[in-house]
ZAKEVO-923704 format. One line per 10 residues: number of its first residue (from 0); their letters; for each residue x, y, z of N, C-alpha, C. Coordinates in steps of 0.001 Angstrom, whole numbers, plus 500000, padded with zeros to 6 digits. Each point is the difference from the previous one (the first is absolute). Layout:
N
NUM) A) X/Y/Z/X/Y/Z/X/Y/Z  ...
//
This chain:
361
0) MTATTRTSLG) 152287/735360/838086/499345/501301/499895/498806/500040/500940  499905/501007/500829/498909/500091/500950/498958/500985/499525  498814/499831/500503/498895/500876/499606/499880/501154/500982  499083/500916/499739/499703/501073/500928/499214/499444/501167  499598/500877/500916/499325/499537/501216/498498/499872/499797  499586/499600/498840/498572/499771/499782/499515/498841/500856  498737/500040/500358/499423/498924/500805/498962/499201/499222  499738/500406/498761/499005/499290/499192/500338/500147/498524  499655/498983/499233/500147/500059/498549/498789/500632/499333  499008/500380/500796/498755/500486/499431/499062/498831/499741
10) PIRAVVCNYN) 498906/500218/499288/499056/498912/499737/500658/498845/499251  499719/498801/500438/500468/498788/499319/498770/499221/499554  499927/499720/498723/498884/499236/499461/500494/498628/499559  499179/499002/500206/500362/498632/499631/499397/499659/498646  500811/499405/499144/499546/499489/498708/500169/498491/500029  498893/499285/499932/500013/498535/500052/499813/499464/498589  500954/499204/499556/499917/499367/498684/499279/498666/500141  498928/499813/499244/499194/498787/500167/499687/499338/498661  500187/498692/499978/499489/499174/498914/499539/498670/500604  498695/499744/499908/499410/498772/500541/500470/499736/501431
20) GREHLPPCLA) 499976/501058/500804/500466/499870/501381/498893/500071/501017  498812/499515/499640/498861/500083/500915/500322/499415/501378  500734/498894/500051/500308/499380/501295/501056/500775/500775  500825/500785/499302/501074/500744/500656/499575/501388/500444  499027/500598/499324/499646/501384/500274/499529/500255/501431  499154/499157/500604/499542/500314/501367/501132/500195/501000  500972/499057/500133/501077/500267/500964/500918/501141/499578  500204/500167/498712/500850/501090/499522/499408/501354/500374  498722/500208/499692/499361/501280/500280/499815/500229/501492  499684/498931/500739/499854/500133/501460/501307/500456/500632
30) ALRAQTRPLA) 501121/499468/499502/501303/500390/500536/500306/501463/499678  499617/500467/498824/500242/501401/499642/499176/500931/500882  498784/499608/500303/499155/500831/500866/500503/500020/501445  500702/498956/500404/500443/499861/501391/501344/500678/500263  500562/500700/499013/501311/500615/500180/499988/501077/501088  501030/499984/500832/500135/501035/501025/500299/501355/499377  500539/500003/498803/500175/501229/499225/498883/499997/498958  498922/500742/500250/498822/499895/499134/500326/500383/498552  499338/499292/499094/500135/500276/498574/498901/500948/499553  500330/500883/499071/499020/500979/499531/498925/499363/499134
40) EILVVDNASE) 500358/498920/499308/499052/499365/499082/500532/498630/499607  499088/499118/499656/500358/498707/499415/499390/499945/498604  500867/499799/499014/499572/499876/498602/500363/498604/499520  499037/499261/499490/500246/498690/499413/499949/500139/498486  501110/499656/499338/500027/499969/498540/499839/498545/499586  498874/499705/499352/499655/498611/499685/500292/499686/498542  500751/498924/499796/500418/499569/498661/498980/499046/499377  498793/500472/499783/498963/499209/499322/499788/498653/500669  499838/500020/501328/499797/498757/500745/498724/499304/499569  500026/498672/500091/498848/499181/499609/499482/499158/501158
50) DGSREWLARE) 500434/500327/501226/499632/499184/501158/499046/500712/500945  499387/501078/499543/499070/500738/500848/500657/501033/500891  501256/500308/499764/500703/500979/500841/499306/501354/499997  499673/500502/498789/499418/501334/499917/498602/500032/500608  499246/498934/499803/498658/499940/500583/500076/499988/501529  500967/499247/500527/500173/499950/501449/500412/501361/500545  500905/500679/499300/500427/501317/500440/498831/500983/500019  499181/499973/498958/498849/500911/499930/499004/499714/501117  499853/498724/500331/499008/499607/501003/500525/500168/501426  501226/499584/500255/500529/499928/501360/500954/501136/500361
60) QPDVRVEALA) 500552/500693/499003/501002/501032/500262/499637/501286/499249  498853/500591/500301/499564/501174/499217/500904/501215/500149  500808/500047/501053/500881/501151/500198/501331/499851/499280  500224/498846/499378/501232/499773/499249/499792/500459/498560  500892/500858/499508/499917/500423/498606/500515/498885/499102  499305/499714/498924/500367/498920/499087/500198/500569/498595  501136/499656/499431/500266/500323/498599/500024/498679/499237  499024/499795/499145/499858/498733/499277/500645/500112/498632  501043/499211/499777/500654/499974/498701/499303/498994/499094  500029/500254/498708/499242/499181/499043/500641/498644/499755
70) TNEGPCPARN) 501328/499926/500120/500718/498758/499734/501054/499775/501075  500472/498770/500087/501064/499668/500939/501337/500025/499263  500728/501085/500162/501323/500135/499387/501106/499854/501037  499672/499408/501152/500982/499805/501052/499969/501129/501016  500778/499855/501061/499966/501006/501075/500642/501333/499639  500882/500031/498998/500710/501255/499692/499053/501119/499567  499139/499781/498996/499059/501067/499645/499066/500372/501148  499634/499014/500825/499110/500297/501123/500691/500905/501009  501248/499696/500330/500731/500858/500941/500204/501390/499403  500356/500045/498727/500197/501301/499350/498707/500820/499970
80) RGLELVEDEW) 498893/499327/499756/498710/500699/499989/499692/500562/501381  500305/499233/501029/499803/500494/501356/500828/501237/500277  501241/499997/499525/500867/501167/500187/499483/501213/499234  499281/499770/498900/499406/501100/499249/498797/500588/500734  499232/499148/500660/498722/500426/500566/500141/500727/501327  501065/499742/500733/500198/500697/501269/500951/501171/499777  499877/501011/500828/500784/501216/499807/501036/500227/501091  499937/499282/501078/500959/500197/501089/501349/499398/499642  501043/500499/500652/501360/499617/499643/500336/498569/500411  499488/499531/501125/500344/498662/500490/498799/499075/499867
90) VLLVDNDAVL) 500235/498855/499388/498938/499035/499704/500443/498621/500486  499088/499283/500594/500252/498627/500432/499460/499052/498927  500897/499353/499263/499600/499017/498998/499945/498630/500657  498847/499338/499898/499794/498740/500711/499404/498975/499047  500578/498810/499963/499374/498899/499282/498849/499454/500836  499007/499409/499332/498813/499563/500731/500267/498882/501002  501150/499309/499873/500301/498901/500926/500991/500417/501084  500100/501312/500252/500873/500517/501048/499155/500445/501193  500397/499580/501188/499290/500363/501232/501006/500675/500925  499899/501314/500128/500958/500784/500770/499695/499954/501485
100) APDAVEKLER) 501051/499901/500810/499852/500124/501448/499471/501391/500323  499274/500167/501118/499356/501292/500290/500938/501191/500044  501257/499799/500386/500932/501124/500109/500933/500113/498808  499738/499254/498922/500931/499958/498864/500132/501360/499324  498894/500649/499664/500064/501279/499299/500667/501056/500873  499711/499974/501298/500637/500939/500925/501518/499859/499955  500496/498769/499971/501440/499763/499979/500601/500344/498634  499271/499730/498937/500481/500381/498674/500113/501515/499879  498995/500709/500504/500047/501459/499950/501182/500535/500803  500242/499444/501170/501103/500453/500834/501335/499833/499265
110) AALARADAVV) 500146/498880/499295/501233/499760/499246/500141/500985/498851  498908/500291/499302/500045/500945/498885/500334/501408/500479  499495/500383/501146/500277/501325/500543/501470/500163/500360  500657/498903/500355/501402/500059/500429/500974/500043/498835  499520/499726/498771/500885/499986/498838/499383/500818/498874  500571/501187/499763/499442/500877/498977/500134/499417/498604  500958/499073/499800/500212/499428/498672/499228/498712/499783  499190/499596/500980/499231/498754/499868/498842/500195/499028  499858/499062/499089/498912/500043/499023/499056/498813/500182  500541/498862/500422/499201/498803/500257/500372/499476/501387
120) VQPRSVVDAD) 498982/499702/500812/500211/499423/501325/499096/498780/500094  500589/498846/500320/499227/498764/500027/500024/499371/501391  498933/499267/500349/500036/499198/501212/500694/498670/499735  500292/499284/501049/500490/498623/499875/498778/499085/499921  499889/499222/498934/498845/499107/499865/500352/498608/500492  499033/499389/500668/500150/498642/500517/498956/499116/499342  500238/498704/500035/499073/499036/499386/498734/499945/500841  498866/500217/499381/498741/500043/500755/499733/498694/500738  500272/498873/499352/499749/498708/500639/501019/499673/501084  501123/500731/500005/501052/499788/500994/500643/501351/500300
130) PATVHYDGGA) 499348/500835/500806/500500/501354/500247/501367/500054/500676  500512/498861/500439/501340/499961/500590/501081/499865/498936  499605/500022/498718/500952/499870/498895/499931/501220/499096  501159/500584/499718/500052/501146/499088/499746/499526/498572  499213/500772/499260/499829/499729/498583/500868/500973/499189  499645/501283/500039/500776/500993/499260/500477/501110/500926  501249/500379/499827/500606/501015/500861/500946/500881/499183  499634/500232/498747/500868/500784/499138/501205/499196/499546  500898/500643/499285/501159/499268/499510/500939/500875/499211  500965/499334/499372/500988/500668/499158/499722/499659/498537
140) LHYCGLFSLR) 500687/500708/499090/499777/499856/498567/501095/499123/499410  499663/498752/499694/500975/499058/499451/500255/500325/498533  501255/499940/499586/500344/500385/498621/499420/499049/498960  499519/498842/500400/499349/499090/499055/498532/500346/499769  499557/501133/500553/498625/500422/499799/499034/499366/500970  500411/499896/501243/499222/499330/501036/500074/500806/501290  499136/499664/500941/500109/500495/501358/500886/499057/500815  500945/500551/500745/500663/499266/501073/499247/500358/501276  499101/499133/500405/499054/500332/501057/500618/499871/501392  499595/500900/500876/500419/499952/501398/499048/499116/500796
150) NFFVPLARAQ) 500542/499199/500880/499210/499240/500980/498891/499166/499372  500211/499535/498776/498961/499282/499262/499698/498660/500659  498771/499860/500520/499538/498814/500710/500886/499663/501213  500551/501025/500603/500774/499843/501236/499046/500163/501182  500141/499212/501070/499169/500225/501188/500121/501434/500495  498879/500618/500333/499979/501399/500396/500961/500274/501157  500103/499043/500921/500865/500185/501165/501478/500068/499615  500353/499449/498838/501403/499988/499585/500269/500960/498835  499004/500768/499583/500167/500909/498870/500976/501116/500355  500856/500321/499051/500980/501060/500208/499374/501363/499737
160) GAGTVEVDGA) 500477/500991/500723/499510/501356/499819/499087/500434/501122  500095/501276/500351/499149/500571/501040/499749/501456/499670  498862/500496/500446/499669/501394/499726/499723/500218/498529  500549/501073/499450/499836/500322/498587/501296/499717/499265  499911/499220/498930/501162/499568/499237/499856/500515/498570  501065/500569/499457/499976/500389/498595/500266/498784/499135  499165/499774/499009/500137/498868/499087/500000/500527/498576  500406/499147/499073/500023/500403/498589/498755/499546/499248  499233/499098/500589/498825/499494/499313/498818/499858/500939  498825/500390/499527/498761/499878/500768/499064/499032/499300
170) IAVALLVRRS) 499270/499229/500777/499040/499026/499471/498608/500598/500083  499279/499975/498897/498715/500703/499897/498860/499211/500625  500120/499738/501301/498877/499462/500767/499256/501151/500651  500756/500833/500705/499473/501229/500587/501131/501019/499996  499761/501169/499429/501037/501013/499860/499423/501380/500290  500668/500755/500850/499695/501408/500164/500911/500761/499047  499414/500710/499042/500797/500579/498917/499764/501497/499878  501047/500681/499526/499895/501419/499667/499460/500103/498579  498770/500416/499895/499255/499952/498736/500681/500776/498880  500469/501210/500281/500539/500848/498937/501231/499378/499355
180) VLRELGGFDP) 500852/499358/500799/501220/499412/499450/499661/498785/499143  499103/499134/500482/499632/498830/499210/499391/500414/498669  499152/501006/500013/499381/500442/498760/501035/500635/499064  500948/500729/500561/501050/500604/499187/500830/498938/499286  500223/498853/500670/500792/498919/499414/499163/499032/499173  498706/500265/499862/499156/499162/499158/499204/498951/500733  500117/499967/501340/499230/499043/500779/500414/498565/499725  499074/499086/500203/500241/498581/499739/499857/499735/498496  500936/499264/499442/499999/499734/498566/498997/498892/499681  498925/500298/499252/498977/498987/499699/500489/498888/499085
190) AYFVLFEDLD) 501186/500155/499391/500512/498954/499120/500188/498680/500733  500230/500059/501307/500292/498779/500751/498746/499181/500313  498856/500610/499982/498744/499434/500481/500120/499768/501501  500765/499000/500415/500336/499774/501403/501299/499194/500016  500742/500079/501090/501290/499331/500169/501109/500842/499374  500936/500433/500833/501130/500857/499631/499622/501474/499915  498727/500336/500108/499634/501420/499881/500525/500814/501190  500068/499386/501191/500540/500724/501152/501526/500055/499952  500634/498981/499423/501444/500056/499773/500340/501134/499028  499223/500112/498950/500199/501065/499008/499855/501375/500634
200) LSMRLRMAGH) 498952/500188/500786/499794/501296/500656/501137/500293/500971  500403/499001/500771/501088/500193/500963/501282/500408/499293  500318/499337/498902/501219/500322/499257/499953/501431/499480  498872/500401/499452/499910/501355/499462/500089/501053/501104  499402/499726/501154/500112/500925/501125/501437/500129/500473  500700/498877/500107/501379/500030/500476/500922/500619/498955  499754/499723/498715/500776/500643/498934/499912/501519/500100  498830/500501/500384/499779/501440/500086/500447/500577/501337  500505/499157/500899/500552/500491/501254/499043/500071/501162  498812/499409/499883/499017/500045/501083/500211/498857/500992
210) AILSVEDALC) 499463/500176/501216/500173/499006/501065/498741/499159/500174  500218/498722/500285/498934/499047/500315/500264/499471/501405  498982/500020/500844/500165/499592/501391/499116/498798/500313  500490/499145/500899/499216/498886/500523/499925/500162/501512  498782/500029/500527/499791/500190/501433/499760/498630/500626  500984/499531/500743/500020/498602/500439/498928/499656/501029  499554/500987/500777/498986/499694/501008/498598/500414/499555  499862/500435/498757/498676/500219/499413/499649/498736/499218  498996/499289/500446/499728/498669/499455/498748/499981/499126  500046/499106/499037/498895/499798/499066/499863/498513/499753
220) RHRGGTQGIS) 498833/499449/500203/499758/498590/499689/499657/499873/498521  500718/499102/499310/499795/499813/498561/499218/498713/499788  498821/500126/499425/499097/498870/499845/500279/499191/498732  499003/499720/499207/500075/498953/498998/500811/500234/498751  500247/501246/499596/500709/500227/498747/499058/499943/498807  500575/500113/498800/499224/500042/498757/499786/498595/499459  498739/499623/499849/499675/498665/499530/500570/499756/498605  500656/498850/499838/500572/499629/498719/501383/500551/499747  500497/500869/500923/501316/500606/499832/500859/499800/501244  499429/500299/501174/500762/499842/501236/500352/498542/500229
230) YRGAIDYPKR) 501156/499798/500606/500474/498634/500243/500397/499868/501452  499197/499277/500765/500300/499772/501408/500345/498547/500278  500198/499214/498947/500431/498624/500180/498874/498985/500129  498750/500469/500092/498896/499074/500166/499571/499382/498671  500382/500623/498897/499628/499502/498682/501246/499947/499137  499858/499412/498821/501117/499999/499061/500333/501433/499588  501233/500188/499569/500420/501332/499572/499122/500435/498833  499369/501180/500070/499034/500398/498969/500683/500324/498664  499389/499529/498929/500513/500312/498667/499949/501506/499744  498955/500651/500490/499873/501446/499819/501167/500728/500657
240) RAFLHSRNRW) 500442/499531/501154/501125/500621/500677/501292/499800/499211  500155/498810/499417/501181/499751/499166/500029/500953/498807  498847/500234/499393/499897/500947/498893/500414/501396/500435  499452/500457/501135/500280/501355/500462/501465/500159/500401  500568/498980/500638/501402/500055/500386/500885/500074/498754  499687/499177/499014/500785/499953/498769/499977/501336/499264  498852/500633/499946/499857/501274/499290/500455/501180/500850  499496/500098/501232/500146/501228/500780/501420/500237/500494  500721/498924/500301/501379/500191/500453/500811/500722/498932  499792/499643/498748/500771/500625/498927/499472/501382/499633
250) IHLLKNHQWR) 498702/500251/500206/499514/501372/499866/500744/500887/500984  500115/499528/501228/500694/500770/501037/501468/500209/499650  500682/498955/499585/501422/500116/499683/500235/500968/498848  499263/499836/498917/500216/500822/498807/499571/501445/500204  499071/500212/500879/499499/501344/500250/500887/500778/500968  500505/499329/501034/500602/500717/501120/501514/499871/500131  500603/498931/499534/501434/499839/500181/500765/500705/498885  501141/500560/500331/500821/500656/499002/500535/498970/499004  500209/500434/498742/500478/499065/498976/501327/499368/500408  500873/500786/500575/501298/499464/500413/499827/498878/501020
260) TLVLTAPALL) 499051/500184/500914/499721/498970/501001/499508/498722/499343  499082/500132/499049/499454/498826/499326/501086/499231/499251  500917/500712/499380/501083/499333/499273/500935/499279/500969  500390/500686/501065/500959/499421/500945/499410/498827/500782  498720/500024/500233/499366/498928/500782/499371/498926/499128  500156/500092/498681/499355/499050/499079/500268/498538/500347  501247/499590/500333/500219/498587/500350/499171/499551/501204  499886/500874/501006/499207/499648/501179/498514/499964/499677  499548/500947/499188/498591/500000/499593/499666/498732/499226  500914/499550/499157/499792/498770/499239/499967/498792/500926
270) AYEVVWVAFT) 500894/499971/500992/500030/498878/500944/498677/499903/500760  499500/501145/500455/498709/499985/500695/498896/499519/499067  500032/500457/498747/498958/499624/499036/500007/498502/499753  501185/499399/499911/500097/498552/499778/499386/499246/501174  500301/500445/501209/499424/499347/501187/498494/500176/500017  499511/501168/499622/498559/500228/499993/499309/499138/498945  500614/499823/498848/499443/499107/498984/499903/498580/500551  501045/499553/500685/499986/498656/500573/498862/499855/501001  499781/501041/500795/498901/499943/500969/498648/499901/499299  499791/500799/498963/498711/499955/499318/499769/498655/499321
280) LASGTFGGYC) 501061/499398/499500/499865/498662/499423/499605/498993/501070  500631/500099/501156/499715/499052/501085/498615/500205/500585  499514/501249/500000/498699/500294/500602/498853/499957/499004  500301/499704/498736/498962/499926/498988/499475/501345/499553  500789/501060/500183/499549/501350/499637/500853/500608/498878  500709/499142/499270/500870/500510/498943/499193/500731/498922  498776/499566/499768/499147/500693/499038/499769/501446/500412  499773/500231/501291/499831/501356/500504/501261/500819/499829  501157/499357/500216/501282/500678/499803/500131/500470/498542  499711/499127/499052/500115/500361/498576/499018/501098/499630
290) EGKFALARWM) 498769/499908/500493/499014/501039/499712/500464/501357/500532  500677/499977/501139/500514/501238/500558/501041/500649/499113  500866/499191/499409/501025/500552/499128/499396/500554/498701  498973/499323/499456/499323/500527/498807/499324/501339/500316  499371/500068/501180/499351/501252/500397/501029/501111/500190  501176/499648/500527/501073/500976/500170/500417/500578/498643  500157/499146/499018/500404/500456/498670/498964/500954/499406  498726/499699/500205/498950/500863/499459/499971/501363/500686  500480/500075/501232/499920/501215/500811/501282/500830/499913  500962/499576/499201/501341/500570/500042/500011/501502/499714
300) RNIFREREKA) 499251/500446/499009/500006/501418/499654/499523/500838/501181  498965/499526/500689/499489/500724/501157/501030/500051/501128  500754/498894/500158/501011/499961/501053/501039/501091/499783  500472/500150/498782/501040/500994/499734/499471/501421/500163  498717/500203/499704/499410/501322/500221/499959/500316/501501  499609/499011/500791/499966/500196/501447/501408/500098/500580  500949/499330/499363/501390/500072/500459/500520/501440/499931  499682/500699/498931/500453/501380/499862/499504/500860/501163  498752/499802/500385/499446/500774/501109/500714/499656/501306  500193/498709/500240/500622/499571/501250/501429/500502/500117
310) QRARSRRDRD) 500745/499930/498909/501407/500387/500052/500168/501513/500118  499054/500774/499504/500084/501462/500130/499948/500437/501462  499305/499220/500827/499856/500354/501418/501152/499475/500846  500951/499299/499395/501073/499348/500759/500994/501027/500554  500365/499808/501271/501070/500787/500600/501030/499112/500695  499772/498690/499998/500913/499068/500649/500337/498857/499048  501228/499489/500118/500474/498941/499120/499561/498628/500512  499972/499038/499093/499611/498644/500370/500902/499416/501078  501290/500283/499929/500913/499384/500958/499734/500485/501426  499346/501159/500125/499648/500512/501316/498627/499533/500465
320) LLVGGPLTVA) 499267/499338/499136/498635/499581/500316/499827/498494/500102  500707/499262/499156/499759/498571/499869/500885/499193/500937  499546/498780/500294/500765/499082/500845/500160/498667/499276  500916/499181/500500/500245/498699/499387/499319/498842/500692  499356/500224/501099/499325/498933/500722/499426/500522/501311  499287/499154/500718/499767/498596/499688/498908/499787/498948  500044/498845/499366/498959/499583/499072/498845/499446/500827  498878/500696/499971/498871/499626/500853/498976/499195/499222  499654/498826/500503/498929/499192/499409/499081/499551/501118  498757/499717/499657/499054/499501/500992/500504/498692/500588
330) PQLGGSSLRK) 499822/499794/501313/500516/498777/500633/499535/498722/499318  498753/499990/499506/499491/498787/499382/500682/499698/498660  500620/501029/499393/500711/499766/498746/501357/499358/500236  500498/500112/501232/501279/499360/500314/499929/498498/499842  498885/499430/500459/499732/498583/499787/501065/499077/500536  500490/499134/499147/500953/498969/500382/501361/500597/500339  500829/499172/500640/501349/500450/500337/500802/500306/498739  499755/499250/498913/500687/500269/498738/499633/501375/499467  498708/500317/500028/499566/501296/499508/500589/501123/500855  500044/499792/501311/500580/501009/500883/501486/500193/499698
340) TLLGALDGAL) 500676/498896/499718/501424/500091/499669/500216/500783/498712  499158/499731/498996/500119/500701/498730/499707/501492/500146  498968/500326/500786/499676/501406/500218/501109/500702/500772  500588/499285/500964/501119/500574/500739/501195/500258/499102  500258/499071/499084/501110/500180/499059/499731/501174/499068  498756/500128/499541/499648/501124/499133/500167/501320/500748  499524/500042/501236/500129/501210/500802/501471/500394/500153  500849/499025/500292/501426/500276/500150/500626/500513/498718  499603/499403/498875/500549/500433/498709/499547/501415/499653  498739/500314/500278/499498/501343/499706/500691/501048/500867
350) RAWWSLVRRL) 500211/499676/501257/500710/500930/500889/501431/500229/499503  500666/498918/499621/501387/500115/499550/500104/500855/498750  499066/499799/499060/500057/500776/498761/499777/501484/500283  499065/500312/500875/499744/501406/500317/501215/500645/500661  500681/499270/500844/501185/500557/500634/501082/500335/498961  499999/499271/498881/500971/500252/498941/499653/501228/499153  498713/500174/499719/499625/501029/499011/499360/501238/500612  499700/499982/501294/499237/501112/500593/500654/501352/499758  501291/500109/500231/500665/501300/499876/499968/500534/498571  499795/499131/499045/499964/500435/498608/498616/500438/499559
360) C) 498998/499714/500820/498623/500309/499621/499696/501478/500224
//
């Protein structure tokens, strides 16, 4: 679907989500100011930071609007609050550890203008410490409740895709979004806190028939990630991440997948769960896994209430949205040759099962 011959999306305001990001804010904000497509405003929504972020902003960035939240409930409420506070249709949602190339917003806008059905447009993010390596480049929606990521940790020179590519999933590092549609669909679900919240949003957008675009030559450097949750291989796998994975994956599945899909894919979902339990036992995070399941049980009533809302907006079936692979894991999780062999076998089994049941979903 093509757009009209507009040459501008109108004012674009940036909403920066911040929690204890004092070290990340200077390059993030400098990059936003340096955009060849000027931004109308920069708004920082701060999640009760304790590292002097707000004091630094008041002292060094007086022209930046700051919305200070009383508690840290994760990035979802902060992004949603930003969408409430701005009135323009197109908003740039940016995490505090994202550093956009000077022409990134210009290229994102150009892509949005070319597709009238586009609701989310993302840049290709690269690893800040190694800009020659892709970090996130969108992906597909795996029926096991995961992202099948494109070009994940692939050298930039060998990454597939050029120009603007339609994808089924966007990663919430930096996103140019159509505000009215996100608000109509409920925005980011705060139940997740963090992790899987962008998968959930992507699924709901695609269920409703909207397009998500990835602009391959619009680049964003992705810095440190969320302390205690992000996993870049330099530390042991965080227990907090195991908790969130254990809980949030099933929030996503129970909320967004059709009941028929869940029944037909149950053997594959169980196989993945068994492998994940084995991983948490090996990594010493099994306690986090169990805590996640207890938290899931306590949240069940809320999940079904949110499920009703999500399913009412559905216009596409699961079999037209979901994929069977590849199963994407961080390179450092591959580890030994035995572990790689086991993950490869799991990936093959999941693909085979989906090929059997997809048409019935």
